[in-house]
C-alpha positions in Angstrom: -9.8 -2.3 -20.5 -8.9 1.1 -19.3 -10.0 4.6 -20.2 -8.2 6.6 -22.8 -5.0 8.2 -21.6 -2.5 10.7 -22.4 1.3 10.4 -22.2 1.3 12.3 -18.9 -1.5 10.6 -17.0 -4.9 9.0 -16.7 -7.5 10.0 -19.2 -11.0 11.2 -18.6 -12.6 7.8 -19.1 -10.3 6.3 -16.5 -11.1 9.2 -14.1 -14.8 8.5 -14.5 -14.2 4.8 -13.8 -12.4 5.7 -10.5 -15.4 8.0 -9.8 -17.6 5.0 -9.9 -15.7 3.6 -6.9 -16.6 6.9 -5.1 -20.2 6.3 -6.1 -20.1 2.9 -4.5 -18.6 4.3 -1.3 -21.3 7.0 -1.2 -24.1 4.5 -1.8 -23.2 2.5 1.2 -22.4 5.5 3.4 -25.9 7.0 2.9 -27.4 3.8 4.5 -25.7 4.7 7.7 -26.1 8.5 7.8 -29.7 8.7 6.5 -31.6 5.5 6.6 -30.3 3.8 9.8 -30.2 7.1 11.6 -33.9 7.9 10.7 -35.1 4.4 11.7 -33.4 4.5 15.1 -34.7 8.0 15.9 -38.2 8.0 14.5 -39.4 4.4 13.9 -37.7 3.1 17.1 -38.0 6.3 19.2 -34.4 5.9 20.4 -32.3 9.0 21.4 -30.7 10.8 18.5 -27.4 10.6 20.3 -27.3 6.8 19.8 -26.9 6.7 16.0 -24.8 9.9 16.3 -22.4 8.1 18.7 -22.2 5.1 16.3 -21.4 7.4 13.3 -18.9 9.3 15.4 -17.2 6.0 16.3 -16.9 5.1 12.6 -15.3 8.5 12.0 -12.9 7.9 14.9 -11.8 4.7 13.1 -11.1 6.8 10.1 -8.3 8.6 11.9 -6.2 5.8 10.6 -6.3 7.4 7.1 -2.8 8.9 7.3 -1.3 5.5 7.9 -3.2 4.1 4.8 -1.9 7.1 2.8 1.6 6.5 3.9 1.4 2.9 2.8 0.3 4.1 -0.6 3.3 6.4 -0.8 5.5 3.4 -0.2 4.2 1.9 -3.5 2.0 -0.9 -2.2 -0.9 -2.2 -4.3 -3.6 0.4 -4.1 -6.1 -1.6 -6.1 -6.0 -4.4 -3.5 -6.5 -1.9 -0.7 -9.5 -0.3 -2.5 -11.2 -3.7 -3.1 -10.5 -4.8 0.5 -11.9 -1.6 1.8 -15.1 -1.8 -0.2 -15.6 -5.4 0.9 -15.2 -4.6 4.5 -17.5 -1.6 4.1 -20.2 -3.7 2.4 -20.1 -6.4 5.1 -20.2 -3.7 7.8 -23.3 -2.1 6.3 -25.2 -5.4 6.2 -24.2 -6.1 9.8 -25.3 -2.6 10.8 -28.8 -3.2 9.3 -29.2 -6.3 11.3 -27.9 -4.6 14.5 -30.5 -1.8 13.9 -33.5 -4.2 13.8 -32.2 -5.9 17.0 -32.2 -2.7 19.1 -35.9 -2.5 20.0 -36.0 -5.9 21.6 -32.3 -6.6 22.5 -30.8 -3.1 23.0 -27.4 -4.2 24.4 -26.8 -6.8 21.8 -27.9 -4.5 19.0 -25.6 -1.7 20.2 -22.6 -4.2 20.6 -23.2 -5.5 17.0 -23.6 -1.9 15.9 -20.2 -0.9 17.3 -18.6 -3.8 15.4 -20.5 -2.9 12.2 -19.6 0.8 12.4 -16.0 -0.1 13.1 -16.0 -2.1 9.8 -17.6 0.7 8.0 -15.0 3.2 9.2 -12.1 0.9 8.3 -13.6 0.2 4.9 -14.0 3.9 4.1 -10.5 4.7 5.3 -8.8 2.0 3.3 -10.8 2.5 0.1 -11.3 6.2 0.1 -7.7 7.2 1.0 -6.2 4.8 -1.4 -8.5 5.9 -4.2 -7.7 9.6 -3.7 -4.0 8.9 -3.6 -4.4 6.9 -6.8 -6.1 9.9 -8.4 -3.4 12.3 -7.1 -0.5 10.3 -8.5 -2.0 9.1 -11.8 -3.7 12.3 -12.9 -1.7 15.3 -14.3 -1.6 18.4 -12.1 -3.7 20.4 -14.6 -6.5 17.8 -14.4 -6.5 17.2 -10.6 -9.1 19.8 -9.7 -11.4 18.5 -12.4 -10.7 14.9 -11.4 -11.6 15.7 -7.8 -14.9 17.3 -8.9 -15.8 14.3 -11.0 -15.0 11.9 -8.2 -16.9 13.9 -5.6 -19.9 14.5 -8.0 -20.1 10.8 -8.7 -20.1 10.0 -5.0 -23.0 12.4 -4.5 -24.7 10.7 -7.5 -24.4 7.4 -5.7 -25.9 9.0 -2.5 -28.8 10.6 -4.5 -29.7 7.4 -6.3 -29.5 5.3 -3.2 -31.5 7.7 -1.1 -34.2 8.1 -3.8 -34.6 4.4 -4.7 -34.0 3.1 -1.2 -36.6 5.5 0.1 -39.2 4.2 -2.2 -38.4 0.6 -1.5 -38.6 1.2 2.3 -42.2 2.4 2.2 -44.0 0.9 4.1 -41.2 0.3 6.6 -40.4 -3.2 7.9 -37.3 -4.7 9.4 -37.1 -7.2 6.6 -37.2 -4.5 4.0 -34.4 -2.6 5.8 -32.1 -5.6 5.7 -33.0 -6.5 2.0 -32.3 -2.9 0.8 -29.0 -2.7 2.7 -27.8 -6.0 1.4 -28.8 -5.1 -2.2 -27.0 -1.8 -2.1 -23.9 -3.4 -0.6 -23.8 -6.2 -3.3 -24.2 -3.7 -6.2 -21.5 -1.4 -4.7 -19.0 -4.3 -4.6 -19.7 -5.4 -8.2 -19.4 -1.9 -9.5 -16.1 -1.4 -7.7 -14.6 -4.6 -9.1 -15.6 -3.7 -12.7 -14.5 -0.1 -12.4 -11.1 -0.6 -10.8 -10.0 -3.6 -12.9 -6.7 -3.0 -14.8 -6.4 0.7 -14.1 -3.4 0.7 -11.7 -1.5 -1.9 -13.7 -1.9 0.2 -16.9 -0.5 3.3 -15.1 2.8 2.7 -13.4 2.9 6.3 -12.3 0.1 5.5 -10.0 2.5 3.3 -8.0 5.0 5.7 -6.5 8.3 4.5 -5.2 11.3 6.4 -3.9 14.3 4.1 -4.4 17.0 4.4 -1.8 14.9 6.6 0.5 14.8 4.5 3.7 12.6 7.1 5.4 9.8 6.2 3.0 10.2 2.4 3.6 10.5 2.2 7.4 7.6 2.2 9.8 9.3 4.9 11.9 9.2 7.2 8.8 5.5 7.6 9.3 6.0 9.9 12.2 8.7 11.7 10.4 6.4 12.2 7.4 3.7 13.7 9.6 6.3 16.1 11.1 7.5 17.1 7.7 4.0 17.7 6.5 3.1 19.8 9.5 6.1 22.1 8.8 4.6 22.9 5.3 2.6 26.1 5.9 -0.1 25.5 3.3 -0.6 21.9 4.4 -1.0 23.1 8.0 -3.3 25.9 7.2 -5.4 23.8 4.9 -5.7 21.0 7.6 -7.2 23.6 10.0 -9.6 24.9 7.3 -10.7 21.4 6.4 -11.5 20.6 10.1 -13.5 23.8 10.8 -15.4 23.8 7.5 -16.3 20.1 7.6 -17.4 20.5 11.2 -20.0 23.0 10.0 -20.8 20.8 6.9 -21.4 17.7 8.9 -23.4 19.1 11.9 -26.8 18.9 10.1 -26.1 15.4 8.7 -27.8 13.4 11.4 -30.7 15.8 12.3 -32.2 16.8 8.9 -34.2 13.7 8.4 -35.5 13.6 12.0 -36.3 17.3 11.6 -38.5 16.5 8.6 -40.2 13.6 10.5 -40.7 15.2 13.9 -41.6 18.8 12.8 -43.0 18.4 9.3 -44.5 14.9 9.7 -42.6 13.3 6.8 -42.7 9.6 6.4 -39.5 7.5 6.3 -39.6 7.3 2.5 -40.4 10.9 2.1 -37.6 12.1 4.5 -35.1 9.8 2.8 -36.1 11.3 -0.6 -35.6 14.8 0.9 -32.0 13.8 1.7 -31.7 12.8 -2.0 -33.1 16.2 -2.9 -30.5 17.9 -0.8 -27.7 15.9 -2.4 -29.1 16.7 -5.8 -28.6 20.4 -4.9 -25.0 19.5 -3.9 -24.5 17.9 -7.3 -25.8 20.9 -9.2 -23.6 23.2 -7.1 -20.6 21.2 -8.1 -21.5 21.3 -11.7 -22.1 25.0 -11.5 -18.7 25.9 -10.1 -17.1 23.7 -12.8 -19.0 25.5 -15.6 -18.0 28.9 -14.2 -14.4 27.9 -14.2 -14.6 26.7 -17.8 -16.5 29.6 -19.2 -14.6 32.4 -17.4 -11.2 30.7 -17.9 -10.0 32.0 -14.5 -7.0 30.6 -12.6 -8.3 27.4 -11.0 -6.8 27.9 -7.5 -8.2 31.4 -7.2 -11.6 30.2 -8.3 -11.5 27.3 -5.8 -10.5 29.7 -3.0 -13.4 32.0 -3.9 -15.8 29.1 -4.1 -15.1 27.9 -0.6 -15.8 31.3 0.9 -19.0 31.9 -1.1 -20.2 28.3 -0.4 -19.6 28.6 3.3 -21.4 31.9 3.6 -24.4 30.7 1.5 -24.6 27.5 3.5 -24.9 29.7 6.7 -27.8 31.7 5.3 -29.6 28.5 4.2 -29.3 27.1 7.7 -30.8 30.3 9.1 -33.7 29.6 6.8 -34.0 26.1 8.1 -34.0 27.4 11.7 -37.0 29.5 10.9 -38.9 26.9 8.9 -40.0 24.9 12.0 -42.1 27.7 13.3 -44.3 27.7 10.3 -44.2 24.1 8.9 -47.5 24.5 7.0 -46.2 27.6 5.1 -42.5 27.3 4.8 -41.2 25.6 1.6 -38.9 23.0 3.2 -37.8 21.2 0.1 -36.5 24.3 -1.7 -34.7 25.4 1.4 -33.0 22.0 1.7 -32.2 22.2 -2.0 -30.5 25.6 -1.6 -28.5 24.3 1.4 -27.3 21.4 -0.8 -26.5 23.9 -3.6 -24.3 26.0 -1.3 -22.7 22.9 0.2 -21.9 21.7 -3.4 -20.1 24.9 -4.3 -18.1 24.7 -1.1 -17.4 21.0 -1.2 -16.1 20.8 -4.8 -14.0 23.9 -4.3 -12.4 22.5 -1.2 -11.8 19.2 -2.8 -10.3 20.9 -5.9 -7.9 22.7 -3.6 -7.1 19.5 -1.8 -6.2 17.6 -5.0 -4.1 20.5 -6.3 -2.2 20.9 -3.0 -1.7 17.1 -2.6 1.0 17.0 -5.2 2.8 20.2 -4.2 5.8 20.5 -1.8 7.9 17.5 -0.8 7.5 14.7 -3.4 6.1 11.2 -2.6 3.8 12.6 0.1 0.5 12.6 -1.8 -0.9 9.8 0.2 0.1 11.3 3.6 -1.4 14.6 2.7 -4.6 13.1 1.5 -4.6 10.9 4.6 -4.1 13.9 7.0 -6.8 16.0 5.4 -9.0 12.9 5.3 -8.4 12.4 9.0 -9.2 16.0 9.7 -12.4 15.7 7.8 -13.3 12.4 9.6 -12.6 14.0 13.0 -14.8 17.0 12.1 -17.6 14.7 10.8 -17.5 12.6 13.9 -17.5 15.5 16.3 -20.0 17.5 14.2 -22.5 14.7 13.8 -22.4 13.7 17.5 -22.4 17.3 18.7 -25.3 18.2 16.5 -27.5 15.3 17.7 -26.5 15.7 21.3 -27.2 19.4 21.2 -30.6 18.5 19.8 -31.4 16.1 22.6 -30.2 18.7 25.1 -32.3 21.5 23.6 -35.4 19.4 23.3 -35.0 18.6 27.0 -34.4 22.2 28.1 -36.9 23.9 25.8 -39.7 21.3 25.6 -40.5 22.7 22.1 -39.1 20.7 19.2 -39.0 23.5 16.6 -37.1 25.8 18.9 -34.6 23.0 19.7 -33.9 22.4 16.0 -33.7 26.2 15.4 -31.0 26.6 18.1 -28.9 23.8 16.6 -29.2 25.1 13.0 -28.2 28.6 14.2 -25.1 27.2 15.8 -24.2 25.4 12.6 -24.6 28.6 10.6 -22.2 30.3 13.0 -19.7 27.6 12.3 -19.9 28.1 8.6 -19.4 31.8 8.9 -16.3 31.1 11.0 -15.0 28.7 8.3 -15.5 31.5 5.7 -13.4 33.8 7.8 -10.6 31.3 8.1 -10.7 30.8 4.3 -9.8 34.5 3.8 -6.3 33.7 5.1 -6.2 30.5 2.9 -7.0 32.7 -0.1 -3.9 34.8 0.5 -1.8 31.6 0.5 -3.5 30.5 -2.7 -2.5 33.8 -4.4 1.1 33.3 -3.1 1.2 29.9 -4.8 -0.1 31.3 -8.1 2.6 33.9 -8.0 5.3 31.4 -7.1 4.6 28.1 -9.0 7.5 26.3 -7.4 5.6 26.5 -4.1 8.5 28.2 -2.3 6.2 30.6 -0.5 3.2 28.3 -0.1 5.2 25.6 1.6 7.5 27.7 3.8 9.2 25.8 6.6 8.9 26.9 10.2 11.3 26.3 12.9 
């Protein structure tokens, strides 16, 4: 069965079902970014740069996203790619848990297995995530794409929140056996949810399987390079790629140091710090809902609202990070959880606005390029996440060595992240002008100007 549809595209129930696949992806990803990271740094006393390097490697593997998107544009079976991706992702997460518990006694073997596991995780996310977003972009009507993006992202955050909260409770008290059992259980549930959610949707919506008859450039392998060149000549696509990279660099830099911050400076246990991450993502979810309600109540033009949302979200995230920078100097007095919640709230406003723009822009300009655009922007995000997570953790190790004062080391890193968010907000001002051009010229003639 599929969700209700309209003549012009996938209905809301079908969109929610695809959102469940995003929930499954988020549920497995949080094991890597929160739980495995915390265990390596705190319970095993390994350098923070080790899990950061593994996470960075998984993002490097995701640079293959444009190729997956190009394959989707050629009309291949996206459902198969999504299922394949989730399966590889689940197996990679289980292998990563086993690699983690090997590291204290067999470091070299554990790291080697970790590299294999994180390669599988990166490939799984690239295959399933890019194919899923391409499926949304081609099966949902243009007027529903921003809302569909918000639903999909919100449900991914919901999967992260539930996994962080429930997994955190199940992991107290910590033991290697508990870690493997929790990871295996999350992976199994994610695969089952994906199979049930995706079943029959693509077959019921032929529009989700784009083909361009007679266009050899779409069918040949060499056309992949040509498609990238054509995409980069589209002004809005080029500007948005730069914005995605810079903003996601700021967004991701605190990802691998927040839980160690709670453990090393505030004395949080593994379960409590994991639940703190769930609290942050809860703020993200509320921020996403908030921006959606504002758009519905005010009935403003969606692209203008999304452009405003990314600027406000980036600026508010910077101020929340400044608060975190000062929190470590007064751990007994500072309300850490509310500060983390506010950071999540600001991140949510920024993230859903950026993804709403992404879904709107994916179907603009040259036709049959939705997958390539989503792939390029996904690759920019993956590169930013890989560099940001590794740079944040490495900067933390460096600052702890130079300053010999843990709160000061964390404060320096958080301040740098705040500066990155303010830079992204400045870049978004130019993007806002492009958004208004697109609103004034619906055919996209100004927004997708070609350059020599």
